[in-house]
C-alpha positions in Angstrom: 83.7 85.9 138.9 83.2 87.5 135.5 80.4 85.8 133.5 81.5 83.8 130.4 80.3 85.2 127.1 77.9 82.9 125.0 79.7 81.1 122.1 79.0 82.8 118.8 79.0 79.6 116.8 78.7 76.1 118.1 79.0 73.4 115.6 77.8 69.9 116.0 79.3 66.9 114.2 77.4 63.8 113.4 78.2 60.8 115.5 78.4 58.6 112.4 81.3 60.8 111.0 84.9 59.6 111.2 87.1 60.8 114.1 88.7 63.6 112.1 85.2 65.2 111.5 84.3 64.7 115.1 87.4 66.7 116.1 85.8 69.6 114.4 87.2 69.4 110.8 83.9 70.3 109.2 82.2 73.1 107.5 79.0 73.8 109.4 75.7 74.1 107.5 73.4 76.9 108.5 69.9 76.2 109.8 67.3 75.4 107.2 63.6 76.6 107.2 60.7 74.3 107.5 59.9 72.3 104.3 63.5 72.9 102.8 66.2 70.3 102.2 69.8 70.6 103.0 72.9 68.4 103.1 74.1 68.5 106.8 77.3 66.9 108.3 75.3 66.7 111.6 71.7 66.6 112.3 71.1 68.3 115.6 69.4 66.0 118.0 68.5 67.9 121.1 71.4 67.0 123.4 72.3 69.6 126.0 75.2 72.0 126.1 76.0 73.7 129.4 73.9 76.8 130.2 75.6 80.2 129.5 75.2 83.6 131.1 75.7 87.0 129.9 74.7 86.4 126.2 71.0 87.1 126.0 69.6 87.8 129.5 71.2 84.8 131.0 69.9 82.6 128.2 70.2 78.8 128.3 71.5 77.2 125.1 69.4 74.2 123.9 70.0 72.0 120.8 66.8 71.5 118.8 66.1 69.1 115.9 67.3 70.0 112.5 69.3 73.1 113.4 73.1 73.2 113.7 73.3 76.3 116.0 72.2 76.1 119.5 69.0 77.8 120.4 68.9 80.4 123.3 65.8 80.3 125.6 64.9 82.7 128.4 61.9 83.6 130.5 59.9 81.6 133.0 60.1 77.8 132.9 56.7 77.6 131.0 58.1 80.2 128.5 61.2 78.2 128.0 59.2 75.0 127.4 57.0 76.8 124.9 60.0 78.2 123.0 61.5 74.8 122.6 58.2 73.2 121.7 57.5 75.8 119.1 60.6 74.7 117.2 59.7 71.0 117.3 56.0 70.6 116.6 54.9 70.8 120.2 57.4 68.0 121.3 60.2 68.4 123.8 62.7 66.0 125.4 63.5 66.0 129.1 67.2 66.5 128.4 66.3 69.7 126.5 64.3 71.0 129.4 67.2 70.3 131.8 69.5 72.2 129.4 67.0 75.1 129.6 67.6 75.2 133.4 64.4 73.5 134.4 64.9 71.1 137.4 63.9 67.5 137.3 61.4 68.1 140.1 59.7 70.9 138.2 59.5 68.8 135.1 57.8 66.1 137.2 55.3 68.6 138.4 54.5 69.7 134.9 53.9 66.1 133.9 51.6 65.5 137.0 49.6 68.7 136.1 49.1 67.5 132.6 51.0 70.4 131.0 53.6 67.9 129.7 52.1 64.7 128.3 54.4 61.6 128.0 54.7 60.4 124.4 57.8 58.3 124.9 60.1 57.8 127.8 61.7 61.2 128.3 59.7 62.8 125.5 56.6 65.0 126.0 53.8 66.7 124.0 53.2 70.1 125.4 49.6 70.9 126.4 47.8 68.5 124.1 48.0 65.2 122.1 46.3 66.5 119.0 47.6 65.1 115.8 50.4 67.4 114.3 52.0 66.9 110.9 55.3 65.0 111.4 54.7 65.0 115.1 55.3 61.2 115.4 58.5 61.5 113.6 59.7 64.4 115.7 58.9 62.5 119.0 60.7 59.4 117.7 63.9 61.4 116.9 63.8 63.0 120.4 63.3 59.6 122.0 66.5 58.2 120.2 69.1 60.9 120.6 71.5 60.8 117.7 69.3 59.1 115.3 68.0 59.9 111.8 64.9 59.0 110.0 65.5 56.2 107.5 64.1 53.3 105.5 60.4 53.6 104.8 59.9 56.6 107.0 62.6 58.6 105.1 61.1 57.4 101.8 57.7 58.8 102.7 59.3 62.1 103.8 61.1 62.2 100.4 57.7 61.5 98.9 58.7 58.5 96.7 56.7 56.2 99.0 53.0 56.6 99.8 52.2 58.2 103.2 50.7 55.7 105.6 49.7 57.2 109.0 49.8 53.9 110.9 53.3 52.8 109.9 55.9 52.6 112.6 58.7 55.3 112.5 62.0 53.9 111.3 65.3 55.3 112.6 69.0 54.5 112.1 71.5 55.0 114.9 75.2 54.3 115.3 74.9 52.6 118.6 72.7 49.7 119.5 69.4 50.7 120.9 66.1 48.9 121.6 63.0 49.6 119.5 60.2 51.3 121.3 56.5 51.2 120.8 55.8 52.5 117.4 59.5 53.0 116.6 61.8 50.5 114.7 65.5 51.2 115.4 68.1 50.1 112.8 71.8 50.2 113.6 74.5 51.3 111.1 78.2 51.7 112.1 78.8 53.6 108.9 76.7 56.5 107.7 78.7 59.0 105.5 78.0 62.8 106.1 77.1 63.0 102.5 74.1 60.8 103.2 72.7 62.9 106.0 70.1 65.5 105.1 67.6 67.8 106.7 64.1 68.1 105.4 61.3 69.9 107.2 63.7 70.4 110.0 64.1 66.7 110.6 67.3 64.7 110.1 67.1 61.9 107.6 69.0 59.8 105.2 69.6 60.9 101.6 67.4 59.5 98.8 70.2 57.2 97.7 71.0 55.8 101.2 67.1 55.5 101.8 66.8 53.4 98.7 69.8 51.3 99.6 68.2 50.6 103.1 64.9 49.8 101.5 66.5 47.3 99.1 67.6 45.3 102.0 64.1 44.7 103.4 61.4 45.5 100.8 60.4 43.4 97.9 62.1 43.9 94.5 58.8 45.4 93.1 58.5 47.8 96.1 62.1 49.0 95.7 61.7 49.3 92.0 58.7 51.5 92.3 60.4 53.7 94.8 63.4 53.9 92.6 61.3 54.9 89.6 59.5 57.6 91.6 62.8 59.0 93.1 64.3 59.2 89.6 61.1 60.8 88.1 61.1 63.5 91.0 64.8 64.1 90.3 65.6 63.4 93.9 68.6 61.2 92.9 70.5 60.3 89.7 71.9 57.0 88.5 75.5 58.3 89.1 74.6 59.3 92.6 73.2 55.8 93.2 76.4 54.2 91.9 78.4 56.4 94.2 76.2 55.3 97.2 76.8 51.7 96.3 80.5 52.3 96.3 80.3 53.9 99.7 78.6 50.9 101.3 79.9 47.8 99.4 79.0 45.4 102.2 75.4 46.7 102.8 72.6 44.0 102.6 70.7 46.0 100.1 73.7 46.6 97.7 73.0 43.6 95.4 69.3 44.2 94.9 69.7 48.0 94.3 72.7 47.5 92.0 70.7 45.0 89.9 67.8 47.6 89.5 70.3 50.4 88.7 72.0 48.2 86.0 68.6 47.3 84.5 67.9 51.0 84.0 71.1 51.3 82.0 70.5 48.4 79.7 69.9 49.5 76.1 66.1 49.7 75.3 63.6 51.6 73.3 63.4 55.4 73.8 60.0 56.9 73.7 60.5 58.1 70.1 61.9 54.7 69.1 58.8 53.0 70.5 56.5 55.3 68.6 58.4 54.8 65.4 58.1 51.0 65.8 54.4 51.3 66.6 53.8 53.1 63.3 55.8 50.5 61.4 53.5 47.8 62.9 50.4 49.7 62.0 51.8 50.2 58.4 52.7 46.5 58.0 49.3 45.4 59.1 47.8 47.4 56.3 45.9 49.8 58.7 45.4 53.4 58.2 48.1 55.6 59.7 47.3 57.9 62.5 48.2 61.5 63.1 51.1 61.7 65.7 52.0 64.2 68.4 48.6 65.9 68.3 47.5 68.4 70.9 44.0 67.5 72.1 42.0 68.2 75.3 45.0 70.0 76.7 47.3 66.9 76.3 49.9 65.8 73.9 48.5 62.6 72.1 50.9 60.0 70.7 48.7 58.6 68.0 45.1 59.8 66.9 42.8 58.4 64.3 40.6 61.5 64.0 37.8 60.1 61.9 37.5 57.0 64.0 38.0 59.0 67.2 40.5 56.4 68.4 43.6 57.3 70.5 46.7 55.1 71.3 49.4 56.0 73.8 52.7 54.2 74.1 53.8 53.8 77.6 57.4 53.2 78.6 59.9 54.0 81.5 60.4 56.6 82.8 57.3 58.3 81.4 54.5 56.1 82.6 55.9 53.8 85.3 55.5 55.7 88.5 52.6 56.6 90.8 52.7 60.2 89.8 52.8 59.3 86.0 50.0 56.7 86.6 47.7 59.4 88.1 48.6 61.8 85.4 47.7 59.2 82.7 44.5 58.5 84.4 43.5 62.2 84.3 44.5 62.3 80.6 42.4 59.2 79.8 39.4 60.5 81.6 39.6 63.8 79.7 39.8 62.0 76.4 36.9 59.7 77.2 34.9 62.6 78.4 35.4 64.2 74.9 34.0 61.0 73.3 37.4 59.4 72.3 38.4 55.8 72.6 41.7 56.0 74.6 43.9 53.0 74.6 47.4 52.2 75.8 50.2 49.8 74.9 53.6 49.5 76.5 56.9 49.9 74.7 57.7 46.4 75.8 54.6 45.1 74.0 55.5 47.1 70.9 59.0 45.5 71.0 58.2 41.9 71.8 54.4 41.4 70.7 54.0 43.2 67.4 51.3 40.8 66.1 49.3 41.2 69.3 49.6 45.0 69.1 48.5 45.0 65.4 45.4 42.9 66.3 44.6 45.2 69.1 44.7 48.4 67.0 42.8 46.7 64.2 40.0 45.7 66.7 39.7 49.2 68.1 39.4 50.7 64.6 36.9 48.1 63.4 34.8 48.8 66.6 34.8 52.5 65.7 33.6 51.8 62.2 30.8 49.5 63.3 
């Protein structure tokens, strides 16, 4: 019988998608390179198509994480294992090995010999258990076929949450699954294709959906800080967050996230308005006026009393409220103090609500400089 040619393009549609998309009405997204981000209608999860012959030396087609097209593997069983592992940070799933034409008995012998080391049921590290960047996340995704990284794990991968090595991996699936050791599994019957992304060749929820999931479980302050950081990094916009809230009206985090988004849209002081009001407070208190917007020590300074060597910065959202901004401000203050300047900060909220206290603070710092 004549051999069947290998398919030129195999598209995979996310299990969360509506029936029309699962029937193939979808524009496939090309594979992304490591460290890049893409919007993907389906995050490939390593399930196994039938082996084909006649394409590339009787290649077996295997689905690997984060790539839409199937991956052809050839060679000896060890070479096929190595080829799959090289695409997945040294991790492979048993179903992928079967798809690569390796028998269950041979897989068991590889496990017994120590060549394959069990990480989760049906998931193996190849050759060693040395720590690999994103290796735990990769293994968790392989252990839960059809899942995506979500909640805190997705937030850390998007870098608007701090990276904590000992945190469990959080996943979202469409069908009920039990959590495993080191893995927390969330179930969602609705996850729009727009909210599926690929980052570092790992499927995960979009920044907007991630913040929505976080809002359902984290404290208000934790969610607020994550939101601030995501906005500052320009991973998401307020209109995109509002669109995500409309997509999931019944989500448990909708109320909390909507309140935080609404708070961002309330009228308040801009940075320039806060600085103008600060100068009015200084003038009304009869204090000498500072120079403004001065370049010093490689930084732009809000207010400088050059003779007294006193500096005041006015902090306000979104310029100073995130971890990144906090660290930047710390470096700035250290540079100013190293140059012999008295660096001080007041918030835009203090300027607006506590003008007398601000005036007293400024007067005290200037008096100390004269003493």
